[in-house]
Phi, psi and omega in degrees: 000319180297321181292324179293317178298319179296323180294317179295322179297320179294326178290326181289331183299314178298325179294315179295323179295318179294317179298319178297320178296319180298314180295321178296321178296316179298315181298315179296320179297313179300316181297317179293321177299315179296317179298313179298318180298310183295319180293313182293321179293320178299315181292323179295315178296319178298317180297318181285357172296332181238326184281144175292145178270100184281321183223152176230160177305322182298324180300316181286326177296314179294321179297321178293320177298318178295318182294316181290337178266010179063022175270166175294134178278116183239129176216086181264118182197129175220128181281138173225153179287160184296334178295340180263005179255129181296142178302326179301330181290318176296317178300320183294316181287329175295314180296322185271330189245331191198081187298336183254026185307314183282350186258326185272173179253032178118336183229128178261088187293330176295318180290323176298316179296318181295317179295320179294319180296317178299319180295318180293332180274006176097003178282175180289146176284132179223156179281160177227031181289138177277170175300323178296315178296317179296322178295314178301316181295315185291321187277325189243345189230198184231161177293150178157169184232014180290155179295327179298312180292322178297323177295317177296321178300316178297319179299311181290330176297315178299317181298312184289327176296321182285318189264330186264312188090167189294318184296316179293321177300316179296319179299313180292319180302309184288345177267336190245343184294145177290125183237014180168178180287103183081011182244125185229124176091160188292326181293318181293318182288326177295320179291318182292314187283317190229004182054047182233166165273157181304321184295342179272354182293143178278168178299319180294322179292321176299316180295325180294317178297315179298324180295334183275348191296331176303327177203076189292344180278337176254333177259084190280114181289346177278341177222073186292135174266184184297321180296317181292321179296321178297317178294322177301316180296322178295319180294319176302320178294314182294331180299331178296322180285327176298316180294319180298328179276003180058042179261124179182213177295152175291144178274000000 
């Protein structure tokens, strides 16, 4: 009996040894993947602290959507420095998209709570993403609502808030955000809508572009409807309070 038990024990040892090797291989692989991800993401965010963002994942996603639907592939985008962007444009997007942009550290928890409360009380579900979160999503990620993507968005939001600062986040946001069907950034939308450079845009035009940002492909700033015009007027009003609070580019 003892010899039989010993024989079974000897057979189990190679199996346990093989299983241990498999788990160690999986663990090392996971660790290396995480290390590569964190190092590469850190370096990418660091590089974009100074380099212009020429392309984003969303640009290629939209181009693929246009191609698969047999539509003309349009990708209008030109990078410009923040000195060439009117101050009114920054004021307008703060008023329309993220009133506490200069105050929070990437997440507006009061607005998140308010949006959640409205949804629980039967109101329409709405997003509460800050300009920082939208910038992180546009530059590094893809559209979606999964918890995994939201987690990555939070991670990149923390990085850009820490490494870039508000002025750089605003510069990248206004250069990379979708502002129409195949139109990205303030320079492209100013040229398409009014044949102007951004610095020539009026206060009303800045507010109109900001008003379209919740859904710029259906709320076309080049042909504003009554709903878009109403939102533009509200943003123009809110911009007065943004200025009074001295919210804008960092000095």
